[in-house]
N, C-alpha and C positions, 0 to 999 in steps of 0.2 A: 504493500500500500504506500509506503514511504517513497519507494523508487518511482511508482506511478505519479504521485503528486509532485515530486521533484522534477520529473520529466515534463509534466504539464507546465509547471512554473517556469522552468528554463525556456521552454518554447514561447511562453507568453513574454518573458523578458527579452528574448532575442528579437521577437517580432516588434516590440516597442522600440528597442535601441537601433535595430537595423533600419527602421523608418527614418530615424534621425541621421544614421550614417548615409542613407540614400540621399538625404537632403544636404549632405556635406558638412554636418555639424559634429560628426563623430568619426573616428578612425576605427578600423576593424579590430585592432588590438584593444582599444578602449571598450568596444562593444562586449568582447569576451570577458574582460575584467569586471565591467559593471554588472553583467549578468551573473557572474560567479559570486560577487559580493552581495547582490540582491538575494541570491539563493541562500547564502550563509545566514543572512539576516532573517529570512523567512523560515528557517529551520525551527525557530522557537514556536512557530504556529503550525508548521507542517508535521512536525513530530507528534504533538499531542493528538491531532485529528487522525493521523495514521494509526496510532496506537488505539485510539477510540474505535474507529471503524474496524480495524483489524481484530480487536477483541470481540466485537459484536458478530462479525462474520465467522470467526473461528469457533467461538463458543456456541454460536447459534447452530453451527453444523453438528456439534456434539449433541445438542438437544433434539434437533430435527431428525437425526439419524438414530435415535434411541441409545446413543452411547452413554449418556448420563444415567439412564435407567439401568443399563447393563452394569455400570459401575456400582450403583446402589445395590443391585441384586447380589453383587460380589462382595458386599460389605465395605466398599470404599465410600466414605462420606463425601458429599459435595464440597464441604469446606476444605477437605484435603486437596481437591482438584484446583481450588481457587488460590492456594498458597503460591504456586509458581506464577500465576497470573499477577498477583499482588507484588511479588518480587520483581517481575519485569516492569511493572508500573512504577515502583519506587525507584528502580535504576533509571528509567526514562525520565522521571521527574527530576532526579538529581542532574542528569545530563542536560535537560532543558534549562534548569536553573543556572548551570555553568555557562551555557550558551548565552543566556540573557544577561548575566552579570558581567561576563568577561569578553565573550566573542562579539556580542552586539555592539558595544561602543567601539571596539577596534575596527570592526567591519564598516561601521558608519564613518569613522575617521578616514579610512582608506577610500570609501565611496566618495566622500566630499572632495578629497584630494584628486582622485582620478577625474571627477567631473570638472574640477577647476583646470586641470592640465588639458583635458579634452577640449574645453572651450577655448583655451589659449592656442590650441593647435588648429582651430578652425581656420581654414584658408579662404580668404575673400574670393579667390579665383575659382574655387570649387563649389561655391554655393549654387544650389539648384535653381533653375528658372521657374517662374510661375508661382512663387510663394514668398511670403514675408519671412525674414529671418531676424530674430531679436538676439543681438549679441550683448547680453546683459552686463558682461564684464566691462565693456567699453561704452555702454549707454547708446548703442547704435541699432537702428532698424534699417534693413536693406531689403529692397525688392528688385529683382531682375526679371523683366517680362520675357525676354528671349535671349538665347545664347547660341552663338555659332563658333565652334572651334573644332579642330581636327581631332583632338583628344582632350577630354576634360581634365583641366589642371596642367596641361602641357602646351606651351606656346601661348601666343596672344589670343584673347577671346573677344569676339565681336558681340556686344550686348545691345539690347534695345529696351526701351521703356524702363529706364533705371530710376530708382528712388532711393535716396540716402538721407536718413534723419539722424542727427546727433544731438545728445543732451550732455553738455559739459559746462562746468563752472557756472551753473545757474542760467546758462544761455541755451538758445535753440537754433539749430541750423538745419535747413532742409534744402537739398539739391535734387533736381530732377532733370532728366534729359531724354529725348526720344531715341538717341543712339550714342554709342561710344565704344572704346576699346580698352580692355584691361591688359596691360603689359606686365606679365608675371615676373615677380622677383627682380625688379630693376635695381634694387638696393638690398642691403641686408635686412631681411624680415619686412620688406616693403614692396608694394605694388605701385605702378603708375597708372592712373586712370585718366584717360583722355575722353572728354565729353563734347559732343557737338550740340550747339544751340541750347546750352544749359541755362536753367533758371535757378537762381539762388535766393533764398529767403533766410535772413539771419537776424535774430533778436538777441541782443546782449543782456547781461544781468542788470544793466542800468535801465533797460526798457527801450533803448534806441533800436530802430528797425532799419535793415538794409535789404533792398530788393534790387536784383540786377539780372539782366539776360546777357549772356556772353556767347559769341559765335564759337569759341573754342576754350575749354577750361581743362587745365591739367592739374591733377591732384596726386599727392603722395599718400597712399593709404597704408598706415602702419599695421603691423600684426598685432594680435591681441596678447597682452601680457597676462600671465597666470595670476589671478587674484588670490590674496591670502585667505585661507579658509576661515580663520578666526574661531571664535567660540561657537560651538554647536551643542545644544542640550543632549541630543542623541549620541554624540561622540564623546561626551564627558564620561570619565570613569565613575563607576558606581560609588566608590568611596568619596569622591568629590561631590557627587549629587547628594549624598546623605548629609553633607555639611552646608548645603546651600538652601536658603529659605524660600526661594522662588516657587511659585505654583507649578510651573512647567517642570522644574527640576524634581519637585516632590512627586508629581504624577509619573514622570519617567522612572524615578527610583522605585516607586510602588509597583509600576507595571512590570519591571524586570523581576522583582521578587515574586510577583503573583503568577508568573507563567509556570513555574514548577508546581505550585499548588493547583493551578488549573489542570495541568497534566494528570496529577494524581486523582483529582475529583472526577474528571471525565472518564478515566479508566475505571473508577468505582461505579460511575453511572452506567458504563457498558455492561457490568455484571447483571443487574436486573433486566436490562434491555435485551440481553442475549437469551434470556429464558423464554423460549418459544415452545409451542406444543409440537409433539412429534408429527412429522410429515407436513408441517406448515411451511417449510422452506427456510434456508439459512439467511435469506435476505428479507424476511418478513417484516422486520422492524428497521430497516435501513432508512426509509423515508422519515420515520419518527426520530431516529437518531440524528439525522442531518438537520431536522428542524430544531431539535433541542440544542445542538451545537451552534447553529446560526443565531438562535435567540440569546444564548449565553454570551457569545463573543460580541454581539451587538449591544447587549446590556453592559458588558465590560467596557466597550468603547465609549458608550454614553457616560458611564460613571467616570471614566478617565477624563473626558472632556469637562465634566463638572468639577473635577479636582483642579484642572488647569484654570478654569474660570473662577475658582474660589467659592463655588456653590456648596460643595462639601469638602471635607478634609481628607477622606480616605476612600480608596476604591475597593477595600476589602469587603464591601457590602455585596458585590457580585459573587465572589467565591463563597461567602457565607450563605447567601441565598441558595446557591446550587447545592451546598452541603445540607441545608435544611430540607430541600426537596428530595435529595437522595435518601436522607434518613427516614422521611415519611414514607417513601416508596418501599424501602426495605422493610419497614415495620408492617406495612400493609401486606406485602408478600409473605412475611413470616406468619402473619395472622391467618391469611388464606391457607397457607400450608398446614397450619395447626388445625384449621377447621376441616 
């Protein structure tokens, strides 16, 4: 189950990042690294649901194929069969806790660094035509309507319907032209942009406005410098978060420690859900299990947002609520078994 979910998640991540690579915003190496880091971060969620569904399917087969009844007839109590299940659940909960507490901040730190370097590596001469590109590190928005070149990123490119917007030092500059040429790498980390019949609109920080139309305009377009990542809550170490009073920091700290508890609780919920009638099928309660999982993680996400906003102080209400529901269900099942 874990291998299946990881494969689906990797395919989703690759599809997302490859679309950006196709637009000229990411290199292939960055796509692979970003997909891997995203998958490492997602393990803290993929592992609990894999264990949860795996237990329901595996134990459900024992019930539906009369295996549990055969064990009982042989004098083997059901509680003895559940001990290995609980041992695996405890080991998985410890593993998820380690992933959340240690691997999660490291992976996010690497992710932010790769994204910053990938944005800096964006080449002005390789941006795809027909779409807007926002280069946030430089405060620039670029649109290239058409492009004509022998090979993308190699040699000069003839462009049409170019739009370039820049926000710097409190000012605004907009340049548009019906046609032009991008001369690749005319200087170190720079391109030369020659525009025909260009229109310029420039507004300085003082409010003065300049409007001009030029028959030929040559610009030197610098490359993008990698921006410093700076402080990120998700990349902060768990020990550092425990000492910070901010709402986001406390929500992140509690989220990391709650993942292991959620893994153990979901594994425990899988035990009563796996108890199906003989010949009812091992997948009889999969839909109900998925609904319970979706409800729980949605409630957990809402509670986390409430902690970030200061509405409540703790997100432990969600795991506690799941624990209460589990206790009630187990008591009802025990009562029915006694009757």
